[in-house]
All heavy atoms as a GROMACS GRO file, in nm:
protein
  562
    1MET      N    1   8.194  -8.811  14.083
    1MET     CA    2   8.211  -8.895  13.964
    1MET      C    3   8.108  -8.846  13.861
    1MET      O    4   7.990  -8.830  13.890
    1MET     CB    5   8.179  -9.036  13.994
    1MET     CG    6   8.204  -9.131  13.882
    1MET     SD    7   8.197  -9.299  13.936
    1MET     CE    8   8.111  -9.372  13.804
    2ALA      N    9   8.145  -8.817  13.741
    2ALA     CA   10   8.067  -8.772  13.628
    2ALA      C   11   7.976  -8.887  13.582
    2ALA      O   12   8.010  -8.998  13.577
    2ALA     CB   13   8.157  -8.723  13.516
    3SER      N   14   7.859  -8.843  13.544
    3SER     CA   15   7.758  -8.934  13.483
    3SER      C   16   7.814  -8.982  13.344
    3SER      O   17   7.884  -8.909  13.274
    3SER     CB   18   7.626  -8.867  13.462
    3SER     OG   19   7.538  -8.944  13.396
    4LYS      N   20   7.768  -9.098  13.310
    4LYS     CA   21   7.805  -9.152  13.179
    4LYS      C   22   7.722  -9.104  13.067
    4LYS      O   23   7.742  -9.124  12.946
    4LYS     CB   24   7.798  -9.308  13.181
    4LYS     CG   25   7.901  -9.373  13.269
    4LYS     CD   26   7.894  -9.522  13.260
    4LYS     CE   27   7.999  -9.584  13.348
    4LYS     NZ   28   8.000  -9.724  13.337
    5ARG      N   29   7.615  -9.022  13.101
    5ARG     CA   30   7.532  -8.969  13.002
    5ARG      C   31   7.503  -8.822  13.030
    5ARG      O   32   7.528  -8.774  13.140
    5ARG     CB   33   7.411  -9.047  12.987
    5ARG     CG   34   7.319  -9.040  13.116
    5ARG     CD   35   7.192  -9.123  13.108
    5ARG     NE   36   7.109  -9.098  13.226
    5ARG     CZ   37   6.990  -9.148  13.246
    5ARG    NH1   38   6.942  -9.233  13.150
    5ARG    NH2   39   6.927  -9.131  13.353
    6TYR      N   40   7.454  -8.752  12.935
    6TYR     CA   41   7.409  -8.613  12.948
    6TYR      C   42   7.296  -8.593  12.855
    6TYR      O   43   7.274  -8.669  12.759
    6TYR     CB   44   7.524  -8.518  12.916
    6TYR     CG   45   7.576  -8.516  12.773
    6TYR    CD1   46   7.526  -8.424  12.685
    6TYR    CD2   47   7.665  -8.603  12.732
    6TYR    CE1   48   7.561  -8.422  12.549
    6TYR    CE2   49   7.710  -8.607  12.599
    6TYR     CZ   50   7.659  -8.516  12.509
    6TYR     OH   51   7.700  -8.518  12.381
    7ALA      N   52   7.216  -8.491  12.881
    7ALA     CA   53   7.100  -8.459  12.799
    7ALA      C   54   7.137  -8.364  12.685
    7ALA      O   55   7.220  -8.277  12.706
    7ALA     CB   56   6.984  -8.397  12.883
    8GLU      N   57   7.072  -8.372  12.571
    8GLU     CA   58   7.095  -8.279  12.460
    8GLU      C   59   6.956  -8.243  12.400
    8GLU      O   60   6.870  -8.332  12.387
    8GLU     CB   61   7.180  -8.347  12.353
    8GLU     CG   62   7.220  -8.254  12.245
    8GLU     CD   63   7.318  -8.318  12.157
    8GLU    OE1   64   7.441  -8.308  12.179
    8GLU    OE2   65   7.281  -8.380  12.059
    9VAL      N   66   6.940  -8.119  12.368
    9VAL     CA   67   6.815  -8.072  12.307
    9VAL      C   68   6.820  -8.085  12.160
    9VAL      O   69   6.908  -8.061  12.091
    9VAL     CB   70   6.792  -7.920  12.345
    9VAL    CG1   71   6.668  -7.866  12.286
    9VAL    CG2   72   6.800  -7.899  12.498
   10GLY      N   73   6.700  -8.137  12.107
   10GLY     CA   74   6.689  -8.155  11.959
   10GLY      C   75   6.637  -8.029  11.892
   10GLY      O   76   6.610  -7.924  11.957
   11ASN      N   77   6.611  -8.042  11.766
   11ASN     CA   78   6.571  -7.926  11.682
   11ASN      C   79   6.423  -7.886  11.709
   11ASN      O   80   6.391  -7.776  11.658
   11ASN     CB   81   6.580  -7.969  11.533
   11ASN     CG   82   6.731  -7.985  11.498
   11ASN    OD1   83   6.813  -7.923  11.555
   11ASN    ND2   84   6.758  -8.072  11.396
   12PHE      N   85   6.346  -7.963  11.777
   12PHE     CA   86   6.203  -7.923  11.787
   12PHE      C   87   6.171  -7.852  11.921
   12PHE      O   88   6.055  -7.847  11.961
   12PHE     CB   89   6.108  -8.047  11.760
   12PHE     CG   90   6.125  -8.099  11.629
   12PHE    CD1   91   6.199  -8.221  11.606
   12PHE    CD2   92   6.072  -8.036  11.516
   12PHE    CE1   93   6.214  -8.275  11.481
   12PHE    CE2   94   6.086  -8.084  11.390
   12PHE     CZ   95   6.156  -8.200  11.367
   13CYS      N   96   6.273  -7.798  11.984
   13CYS     CA   97   6.256  -7.726  12.111
   13CYS      C   98   6.172  -7.609  12.086
   13CYS      O   99   6.188  -7.532  11.992
   13CYS     CB  100   6.395  -7.684  12.164
   13CYS     SG  101   6.383  -7.581  12.311
   14VAL      N  102   6.072  -7.579  12.176
   14VAL     CA  103   5.976  -7.469  12.165
   14VAL      C  104   6.012  -7.355  12.271
   14VAL      O  105   5.947  -7.255  12.282
   14VAL     CB  106   5.832  -7.506  12.180
   14VAL    CG1  107   5.789  -7.594  12.063
   14VAL    CG2  108   5.802  -7.575  12.312
   15ALA      N  109   6.132  -7.369  12.339
   15ALA     CA  110   6.177  -7.277  12.439
   15ALA      C  111   6.075  -7.234  12.546
   15ALA      O  112   6.063  -7.129  12.589
   15ALA     CB  113   6.242  -7.153  12.372
   16CYS      N  114   6.005  -7.339  12.589
   16CYS     CA  115   5.900  -7.318  12.692
   16CYS      C  116   5.963  -7.296  12.837
   16CYS      O  117   5.893  -7.244  12.912
   16CYS     CB  118   5.804  -7.434  12.698
   16CYS     SG  119   5.868  -7.593  12.752
   17GLY      N  120   6.084  -7.349  12.855
   17GLY     CA  121   6.149  -7.325  12.985
   17GLY      C  122   6.115  -7.432  13.087
   17GLY      O  123   6.171  -7.434  13.197
   18THR      N  124   6.038  -7.536  13.051
   18THR     CA  125   6.003  -7.644  13.148
   18THR      C  126   6.129  -7.715  13.193
   18THR      O  127   6.148  -7.737  13.317
   18THR     CB  128   5.905  -7.735  13.086
   18THR    OG1  129   5.785  -7.672  13.049
   18THR    CG2  130   5.870  -7.858  13.183
   19CYS      N  131   6.218  -7.750  13.101
   19CYS     CA  132   6.338  -7.818  13.131
   19CYS      C  133   6.424  -7.742  13.221
   19CYS      O  134   6.486  -7.791  13.324
   19CYS     CB  135   6.416  -7.853  13.008
   19CYS     SG  136   6.455  -7.715  12.897
   20GLN      N  137   6.436  -7.610  13.204
   20GLN     CA  138   6.517  -7.518  13.280
   20GLN      C  139   6.464  -7.514  13.426
   20GLN      O  140   6.539  -7.515  13.520
   20GLN     CB  141   6.510  -7.386  13.222
   20GLN     CG  142   6.593  -7.273  13.285
   20GLN     CD  143   6.591  -7.139  13.228
   20GLN    OE1  144   6.486  -7.106  13.178
   20GLN    NE2  145   6.703  -7.072  13.226
   21LYS      N  146   6.333  -7.519  13.444
   21LYS     CA  147   6.267  -7.517  13.576
   21LYS      C  148   6.296  -7.643  13.648
   21LYS      O  149   6.303  -7.634  13.774
   21LYS     CB  150   6.127  -7.492  13.561
   21LYS     CG  151   6.087  -7.352  13.513
   21LYS     CD  152   5.941  -7.339  13.493
   21LYS     CE  153   5.912  -7.205  13.421
   21LYS     NZ  154   5.783  -7.208  13.358
   22VAL      N  155   6.302  -7.760  13.587
   22VAL     CA  156   6.317  -7.893  13.660
   22VAL      C  157   6.462  -7.932  13.678
   22VAL      O  158   6.488  -8.022  13.758
   22VAL     CB  159   6.233  -7.998  13.596
   22VAL    CG1  160   6.086  -7.965  13.595
   22VAL    CG2  161   6.283  -8.037  13.457
   23CYS      N  162   6.555  -7.868  13.614
   23CYS     CA  163   6.697  -7.913  13.622
   23CYS      C  164   6.755  -7.879  13.761
   23CYS      O  165   6.757  -7.761  13.799
   23CYS     CB  166   6.778  -7.839  13.518
   23CYS     SG  167   6.945  -7.886  13.524
   24PRO      N  168   6.792  -7.973  13.834
   24PRO     CA  169   6.845  -7.955  13.966
   24PRO      C  170   6.984  -7.897  13.973
   24PRO      O  171   7.037  -7.847  14.068
   24PRO     CB  172   6.848  -8.096  14.033
   24PRO     CG  173   6.863  -8.186  13.915
   24PRO     CD  174   6.795  -8.126  13.807
   25MET      N  175   7.060  -7.897  13.860
   25MET     CA  176   7.193  -7.855  13.846
   25MET      C  177   7.206  -7.717  13.775
   25MET      O  178   7.320  -7.668  13.754
   25MET     CB  179   7.278  -7.958  13.768
   25MET     CG  180   7.281  -8.094  13.837
   25MET     SD  181   7.327  -8.095  14.006
   25MET     CE  182   7.500  -8.048  13.992
   26SER      N  183   7.095  -7.654  13.742
   26SER     CA  184   7.096  -7.533  13.665
   26SER      C  185   7.182  -7.540  13.539
   26SER      O  186   7.262  -7.444  13.507
   26SER     CB  187   7.142  -7.413  13.758
   26SER     OG  188   7.050  -7.394  13.866
   27ALA      N  189   7.167  -7.648  13.479
   27ALA     CA  190   7.254  -7.670  13.354
   27ALA      C  191   7.188  -7.627  13.229
   27ALA      O  192   7.246  -7.633  13.116
   27ALA     CB  193   7.286  -7.818  13.341
   28ILE      N  194   7.060  -7.582  13.242
   28ILE     CA  195   6.989  -7.540  13.115
   28ILE      C  196   6.949  -7.397  13.116
   28ILE      O  197   6.910  -7.336  13.214
   28ILE     CB  198   6.864  -7.624  13.113
   28ILE    CG1  199   6.890  -7.777  13.117
   28ILE    CG2  200   6.783  -7.593  12.982
   28ILE    CD1  201   6.770  -7.867  13.127
   29SER      N  202   6.972  -7.341  12.999
   29SER     CA  203   6.931  -7.199  12.977
   29SER      C  204   6.861  -7.191  12.849
   29SER      O  205   6.870  -7.276  12.762
   29SER     CB  206   7.059  -7.106  12.973
   29SER     OG  207   7.146  -7.146  12.866
   30ILE      N  208   6.783  -7.082  12.835
   30ILE     CA  209   6.695  -7.062  12.707
   30ILE      C  210   6.786  -6.963  12.634
   30ILE      O  211   6.804  -6.849  12.679
   30ILE     CB  212   6.560  -7.015  12.735
   30ILE    CG1  213   6.482  -7.113  12.826
   30ILE    CG2  214   6.483  -6.990  12.603
   30ILE    CD1  215   6.469  -7.254  12.772
   31TRP      N  216   6.837  -6.997  12.520
   31TRP     CA  217   6.915  -6.914  12.430
   31TRP      C  218   6.833  -6.825  12.346
   31TRP      O  219   6.762  -6.871  12.262
   31TRP     CB  220   7.011  -7.001  12.354
   31TRP     CG  221   7.115  -6.927  12.275
   31TRP    CD1  222   7.226  -6.863  12.327
   31TRP    CD2  223   7.111  -6.909  12.134
   31TRP    NE1  224   7.295  -6.807  12.209
   31TRP    CE2  225   7.229  -6.832  12.104
   31TRP    CE3  226   7.032  -6.947  12.028
   31TRP    CZ2  227   7.260  -6.796  11.973
   31TRP    CZ3  228   7.062  -6.916  11.905
   31TRP    CH2  229   7.176  -6.842  11.874
   32LYS      N  230   6.849  -6.694  12.365
   32LYS     CA  231   6.783  -6.596  12.286
   32LYS      C  232   6.638  -6.614  12.276
   32LYS      O  233   6.571  -6.575  12.164
   32LYS     CB  234   6.850  -6.580  12.144
   32LYS     CG  235   6.986  -6.533  12.150
   32LYS     CD  236   7.044  -6.510  12.008
   32LYS     CE  237   7.188  -6.455  12.018
   32LYS     NZ  238   7.240  -6.421  11.885
   33GLY      N  239   6.570  -6.686  12.369
   33GLY     CA  240   6.426  -6.705  12.364
   33GLY      C  241   6.379  -6.804  12.261
   33GLY      O  242   6.267  -6.821  12.232
   34VAL      N  243   6.475  -6.873  12.197
   34VAL     CA  244   6.448  -6.962  12.090
   34VAL      C  245   6.469  -7.109  12.109
   34VAL      O  246   6.385  -7.190  12.066
   34VAL     CB  247   6.535  -6.922  11.964
   34VAL    CG1  248   6.515  -7.010  11.846
   34VAL    CG2  249   6.516  -6.776  11.928
   35ILE      N  250   6.563  -7.142  12.183
   35ILE     CA  251   6.590  -7.289  12.210
   35ILE      C  252   6.668  -7.308  12.343
   35ILE      O  253   6.739  -7.219  12.386
   35ILE     CB  254   6.681  -7.344  12.096
   35ILE    CG1  255   6.687  -7.503  12.102
   35ILE    CG2  256   6.821  -7.287  12.097
   35ILE    CD1  257   6.746  -7.567  11.974
   36ALA      N  258   6.642  -7.421  12.408
   36ALA     CA  259   6.709  -7.457  12.527
   36ALA      C  260   6.847  -7.502  12.496
   36ALA      O  261   6.873  -7.573  12.397
   36ALA     CB  262   6.637  -7.560  12.609
   37ARG      N  263   6.940  -7.465  12.585
   37ARG     CA  264   7.082  -7.521  12.567
   37ARG      C  265   7.118  -7.587  12.698
   37ARG      O  266   7.093  -7.525  12.808
   37ARG     CB  267   7.178  -7.405  12.536
   37ARG     CG  268   7.168  -7.357  12.396
   37ARG     CD  269   7.286  -7.282  12.362
   37ARG     NE  270   7.289  -7.256  12.219
   37ARG     CZ  271   7.365  -7.178  12.155
   37ARG    NH1  272   7.464  -7.110  12.228
   37ARG    NH2  273   7.366  -7.152  12.022
   38ILE      N  274   7.178  -7.697  12.698
   38ILE     CA  275   7.220  -7.773  12.812
   38ILE      C  276   7.372  -7.774  12.823
   38ILE      O  277   7.440  -7.818  12.733
   38ILE     CB  278   7.168  -7.914  12.815
   38ILE    CG1  279   7.010  -7.915  12.802
   38ILE    CG2  280   7.216  -7.992  12.931
   38ILE    CD1  281   6.949  -8.051  12.788
   39ASP      N  282   7.424  -7.731  12.936
   39ASP     CA  283   7.566  -7.728  12.961
   39ASP      C  284   7.601  -7.876  12.997
   39ASP      O  285   7.580  -7.923  13.114
   39ASP     CB  286   7.611  -7.633  13.070
   39ASP     CG  287   7.758  -7.629  13.100
   39ASP    OD1  288   7.820  -7.721  13.064
   39ASP    OD2  289   7.794  -7.531  13.154
   40LYS      N  290   7.661  -7.948  12.910
   40LYS     CA  291   7.685  -8.086  12.930
   40LYS      C  292   7.790  -8.114  13.047
   40LYS      O  293   7.795  -8.220  13.105
   40LYS     CB  294   7.730  -8.164  12.806
   40LYS     CG  295   7.858  -8.117  12.745
   40LYS     CD  296   7.883  -8.190  12.614
   40LYS     CE  297   8.006  -8.140  12.548
   40LYS     NZ  298   8.021  -8.197  12.418
   41ASN      N  299   7.864  -8.016  13.074
   41ASN     CA  300   7.953  -8.022  13.188
   41ASN      C  301   7.886  -8.012  13.321
   41ASN      O  302   7.943  -8.064  13.425
   41ASN     CB  303   8.067  -7.909  13.178
   41ASN     CG  304   8.156  -7.935  13.058
   41ASN    OD1  305   8.199  -8.044  13.028
   41ASN    ND2  306   8.176  -7.826  12.981
   42LYS      N  307   7.773  -7.946  13.331
   42LYS     CA  308   7.693  -7.936  13.456
   42LYS      C  309   7.590  -8.049  13.458
   42LYS      O  310   7.548  -8.088  13.572
   42LYS     CB  311   7.621  -7.808  13.453
   42LYS     CG  312   7.704  -7.688  13.481
   42LYS     CD  313   7.629  -7.558  13.490
   42LYS     CE  314   7.707  -7.437  13.520
   42LYS     NZ  315   7.616  -7.316  13.521
   43CYS      N  316   7.552  -8.105  13.346
   43CYS     CA  317   7.443  -8.208  13.337
   43CYS      C  318   7.494  -8.332  13.410
   43CYS      O  319   7.597  -8.381  13.383
   43CYS     CB  320   7.404  -8.234  13.192
   43CYS     SG  321   7.284  -8.362  13.182
   44VAL      N  322   7.406  -8.386  13.500
   44VAL     CA  323   7.441  -8.509  13.576
   44VAL      C  324   7.361  -8.634  13.516
   44VAL      O  325   7.377  -8.739  13.567
   44VAL     CB  326   7.421  -8.497  13.723
   44VAL    CG1  327   7.517  -8.397  13.775
   44VAL    CG2  328   7.277  -8.461  13.753
   45GLY      N  329   7.282  -8.606  13.411
   45GLY     CA  330   7.207  -8.717  13.350
   45GLY      C  331   7.094  -8.771  13.433
   45GLY      O  332   7.057  -8.887  13.423
   46CYS      N  333   7.033  -8.685  13.515
   46CYS     CA  334   6.921  -8.731  13.598
   46CYS      C  335   6.792  -8.771  13.522
   46CYS      O  336   6.712  -8.850  13.570
   46CYS     CB  337   6.889  -8.624  13.707
   46CYS     SG  338   6.817  -8.478  13.652
   47GLY      N  339   6.776  -8.703  13.406
   47GLY     CA  340   6.659  -8.738  13.330
   47GLY      C  341   6.537  -8.650  13.351
   47GLY      O  342   6.434  -8.676  13.281
   48LYS      N  343   6.539  -8.563  13.446
   48LYS     CA  344   6.418  -8.485  13.471
   48LYS      C  345   6.376  -8.400  13.356
   48LYS      O  346   6.257  -8.390  13.315
   48LYS     CB  347   6.439  -8.394  13.590
   48LYS     CG  348   6.452  -8.471  13.725
   48LYS     CD  349   6.466  -8.376  13.844
   48LYS     CE  350   6.475  -8.463  13.966
   48LYS     NZ  351   6.483  -8.373  14.077
   49CYS      N  352   6.471  -8.346  13.282
   49CYS     CA  353   6.430  -8.265  13.161
   49CYS      C  354   6.378  -8.351  13.053
   49CYS      O  355   6.279  -8.314  12.989
   49CYS     CB  356   6.554  -8.186  13.112
   49CYS     SG  357   6.694  -8.286  13.061
   50VAL      N  358   6.430  -8.467  13.040
   50VAL     CA  359   6.388  -8.568  12.937
   50VAL      C  360   6.237  -8.592  12.963
   50VAL      O  361   6.154  -8.601  12.865
   50VAL     CB  362   6.472  -8.690  12.922
   50VAL    CG1  363   6.420  -8.791  12.826
   50VAL    CG2  364   6.613  -8.654  12.885
   51LYS      N  365   6.211  -8.631  13.091
   51LYS     CA  366   6.078  -8.671  13.126
   51LYS      C  367   5.977  -8.562  13.114
   51LYS      O  368   5.855  -8.580  13.069
   51LYS     CB  369   6.084  -8.720  13.274
   51LYS     CG  370   5.945  -8.769  13.323
   51LYS     CD  371   5.963  -8.809  13.465
   51LYS     CE  372   5.824  -8.852  13.515
   51LYS     NZ  373   5.818  -8.888  13.657
   52GLU      N  374   6.016  -8.428  13.144
   52GLU     CA  375   5.921  -8.323  13.151
   52GLU      C  376   5.905  -8.244  13.025
   52GLU      O  377   5.816  -8.165  13.009
   52GLU     CB  378   5.961  -8.231  13.263
   52GLU     CG  379   5.957  -8.288  13.404
   52GLU     CD  380   5.815  -8.328  13.440
   52GLU    OE1  381   5.714  -8.261  13.410
   52GLU    OE2  382   5.802  -8.431  13.517
   53CYS      N  383   5.990  -8.262  12.928
   53CYS     CA  384   5.989  -8.186  12.803
   53CYS      C  385   5.860  -8.214  12.718
   53CYS      O  386   5.837  -8.319  12.681
   53CYS     CB  387   6.111  -8.218  12.712
   53CYS     SG  388   6.105  -8.135  12.550
   54PRO      N  389   5.775  -8.110  12.718
   54PRO     CA  390   5.646  -8.131  12.643
   54PRO      C  391   5.658  -8.157  12.492
   54PRO      O  392   5.577  -8.217  12.432
   54PRO     CB  393   5.572  -8.000  12.672
   54PRO     CG  394   5.670  -7.896  12.698
   54PRO     CD  395   5.788  -7.974  12.761
   55ALA      N  396   5.767  -8.109  12.434
   55ALA     CA  397   5.794  -8.135  12.291
   55ALA      C  398   5.860  -8.268  12.271
   55ALA      O  399   5.867  -8.316  12.152
   55ALA     CB  400   5.884  -8.023  12.237
   56GLY      N  401   5.914  -8.335  12.378
   56GLY     CA  402   5.974  -8.460  12.361
   56GLY      C  403   6.105  -8.458  12.276
   56GLY      O  404   6.149  -8.551  12.212
   57THR      N  405   6.174  -8.343  12.289
   57THR     CA  406   6.295  -8.320  12.200
   57THR      C  407   6.431  -8.334  12.275
   57THR      O  408   6.531  -8.323  12.217
   57THR     CB  409   6.281  -8.190  12.131
   57THR    OG1  410   6.377  -8.178  12.030
   57THR    CG2  411   6.295  -8.075  12.228
   58ILE      N  412   6.423  -8.370  12.403
   58ILE     CA  413   6.548  -8.384  12.473
   58ILE      C  414   6.576  -8.537  12.482
   58ILE      O  415   6.488  -8.608  12.525
   58ILE     CB  416   6.534  -8.322  12.617
   58ILE    CG1  417   6.509  -8.175  12.608
   58ILE    CG2  418   6.666  -8.343  12.691
   58ILE    CD1  419   6.486  -8.108  12.736
   59GLU      N  420   6.698  -8.569  12.451
   59GLU     CA  421   6.741  -8.712  12.466
   59GLU      C  422   6.878  -8.724  12.534
   59GLU      O  423   6.953  -8.624  12.540
   59GLU     CB  424   6.735  -8.779  12.328
   59GLU     CG  425   6.831  -8.712  12.228
   59GLU     CD  426   6.825  -8.773  12.092
   59GLU    OE1  427   6.713  -8.812  12.049
   59GLU    OE2  428   6.922  -8.772  12.023
   60PHE      N  429   6.908  -8.848  12.570
   60PHE     CA  430   7.039  -8.866  12.633
   60PHE      C  431   7.146  -8.901  12.530
   60PHE      O  432   7.117  -8.961  12.425
   60PHE     CB  433   7.028  -8.987  12.729
   60PHE     CG  434   6.961  -8.958  12.860
   60PHE    CD1  435   6.843  -9.028  12.889
   60PHE    CD2  436   7.006  -8.864  12.940
   60PHE    CE1  437   6.774  -8.993  13.009
   60PHE    CE2  438   6.938  -8.836  13.059
   60PHE     CZ  439   6.824  -8.898  13.096
   61LYS      N  440   7.263  -8.858  12.560
   61LYS     CA  441   7.386  -8.886  12.478
   61LYS      C  442   7.481  -8.957  12.577
   61LYS      O  443   7.491  -8.921  12.692
   61LYS     CB  444   7.444  -8.764  12.416
   61LYS     CG  445   7.358  -8.683  12.321
   61LYS     CD  446   7.338  -8.764  12.196
   61LYS     CE  447   7.257  -8.683  12.093
   61LYS     NZ  448   7.244  -8.745  11.966
   62ASP      N  449   7.559  -9.043  12.517
   62ASP     CA  450   7.654  -9.116  12.591
   62ASP      C  451   7.791  -9.045  12.585
   62ASP      O  452   7.844  -9.017  12.479
   62ASP     CB  453   7.667  -9.261  12.533
   62ASP     CG  454   7.763  -9.347  12.616
   62ASP    OD1  455   7.815  -9.307  12.723
   62ASP    OD2  456   7.778  -9.464  12.579
   63ARG      N  457   7.852  -9.010  12.700
   63ARG     CA  458   7.977  -8.940  12.707
   63ARG      C  459   8.090  -9.021  12.648
   63ARG      O  460   8.174  -8.964  12.582
   63ARG     CB  461   8.010  -8.900  12.851
   63ARG     CG  462   7.914  -8.795  12.910
   63ARG     CD  463   7.961  -8.752  13.047
   63ARG     NE  464   7.865  -8.685  13.124
   63ARG     CZ  465   7.843  -8.556  13.121
   63ARG    NH1  466   7.920  -8.481  13.032
   63ARG    NH2  467   7.745  -8.494  13.190
   64GLU      N  468   8.082  -9.151  12.662
   64GLU     CA  469   8.197  -9.236  12.611
   64GLU      C  470   8.188  -9.238  12.458
   64GLU      O  471   8.294  -9.231  12.396
   64GLU     CB  472   8.174  -9.380  12.662
   64GLU     CG  473   8.207  -9.388  12.820
   64GLU     CD  474   8.182  -9.521  12.876
   64GLU    OE1  475   8.164  -9.621  12.802
   64GLU    OE2  476   8.178  -9.533  13.000
   65GLU      N  477   8.070  -9.240  12.392
   65GLU     CA  478   8.062  -9.227  12.253
   65GLU      C  479   8.118  -9.104  12.206
   65GLU      O  480   8.180  -9.095  12.096
   65GLU     CB  481   7.919  -9.249  12.203
   65GLU     CG  482   7.869  -9.390  12.213
   65GLU     CD  483   7.731  -9.402  12.170
   65GLU    OE1  484   7.676  -9.315  12.099
   65GLU    OE2  485   7.665  -9.503  12.199
   66GLU      N  486   8.089  -8.997  12.276
   66GLU     CA  487   8.140  -8.862  12.234
   66GLU      C  488   8.288  -8.855  12.235
   66GLU      O  489   8.356  -8.807  12.140
   66GLU     CB  490   8.092  -8.753  12.331
   66GLU     CG  491   8.134  -8.613  12.308
   66GLU     CD  492   8.090  -8.513  12.404
   66GLU    OE1  493   8.158  -8.504  12.506
   66GLU    OE2  494   7.983  -8.452  12.376
   67HIS      N  495   8.356  -8.921  12.337
   67HIS     CA  496   8.500  -8.920  12.347
   67HIS      C  497   8.559  -9.006  12.231
   67HIS      O  498   8.657  -8.967  12.178
   67HIS     CB  499   8.546  -8.973  12.486
   67HIS     CG  500   8.514  -8.882  12.596
   67HIS    ND1  501   8.564  -8.748  12.596
   67HIS    CD2  502   8.440  -8.894  12.706
   67HIS    CE1  503   8.522  -8.692  12.705
   67HIS    NE2  504   8.448  -8.779  12.780
   68GLU      N  505   8.491  -9.113  12.194
   68GLU     CA  506   8.537  -9.196  12.083
   68GLU      C  507   8.532  -9.119  11.955
   68GLU      O  508   8.625  -9.125  11.870
   68GLU     CB  509   8.456  -9.320  12.067
   68GLU     CG  510   8.471  -9.420  12.186
   68GLU     CD  511   8.622  -9.468  12.197
   68GLU    OE1  512   8.679  -9.492  12.098
   68GLU    OE2  513   8.669  -9.472  12.311
   69THR      N  514   8.425  -9.039  11.927
   69THR     CA  515   8.414  -8.954  11.815
   69THR      C  516   8.519  -8.851  11.812
   69THR      O  517   8.586  -8.827  11.700
   69THR     CB  518   8.274  -8.890  11.809
   69THR    OG1  519   8.169  -8.990  11.811
   69THR    CG2  520   8.255  -8.802  11.682
   70GLU      N  521   8.557  -8.786  11.925
   70GLU     CA  522   8.661  -8.687  11.926
   70GLU      C  523   8.799  -8.750  11.891
   70GLU      O  524   8.870  -8.688  11.819
   70GLU     CB  525   8.662  -8.620  12.068
   70GLU     CG  526   8.544  -8.536  12.095
   70GLU     CD  527   8.547  -8.480  12.233
   70GLU    OE1  528   8.635  -8.510  12.310
   70GLU    OE2  529   8.455  -8.399  12.263
   71LYS      N  530   8.818  -8.868  11.936
   71LYS     CA  531   8.953  -8.935  11.911
   71LYS      C  532   8.959  -8.967  11.761
   71LYS      O  533   9.069  -8.953  11.697
   71LYS     CB  534   8.956  -9.071  11.986
   71LYS     CG  535   8.987  -9.050  12.139
   71LYS     CD  536   8.983  -9.191  12.210
   71LYS     CE  537   8.986  -9.165  12.355
   71LYS     NZ  538   8.978  -9.295  12.423
   72GLU      N  539   8.844  -9.010  11.695
   72GLU     CA  540   8.856  -9.039  11.560
   72GLU      C  541   8.877  -8.917  11.467
   72GLU      O  542   8.944  -8.920  11.364
   72GLU     CB  543   8.718  -9.099  11.512
   72GLU     CG  544   8.691  -9.230  11.567
   72GLU     CD  545   8.557  -9.282  11.542
   72GLU    OE1  546   8.472  -9.222  11.464
   72GLU    OE2  547   8.514  -9.392  11.598
   73MET      N  548   8.841  -8.795  11.521
   73MET     CA  549   8.857  -8.677  11.442
   73MET      C  550   9.004  -8.625  11.450
   73MET      O  551   9.045  -8.540  11.364
   73MET     CB  552   8.764  -8.558  11.501
   73MET     CG  553   8.612  -8.595  11.474
   73MET     SD  554   8.507  -8.475  11.554
   73MET     CE  555   8.527  -8.336  11.448
   74VAL      N  556   9.083  -8.669  11.549
   74VAL     CA  557   9.220  -8.617  11.568
   74VAL      C  558   9.311  -8.696  11.471
   74VAL      O  559   9.297  -8.796  11.431
   74VAL     CB  560   9.261  -8.638  11.716
   74VAL    CG1  561   9.413  -8.600  11.725
   74VAL    CG2  562   9.173  -8.552  11.803
   0.00000   0.00000   0.00000
């Protein structure tokens, strides 16, 4: 069963790799050495990256809200 939330990286990511190291699902990669990217399809919403991010730039997003936004756009 998919989690109701997933993590998303904000604009103040320093690409330190901490989140990538603690992610149990290998859902995080560092893109071009500049910013972390989280594969929301792999993310299970455990919160380890949110807790460990030294920049405090990772936050949770609600999957249900995302689906509602997509429906409004159609």
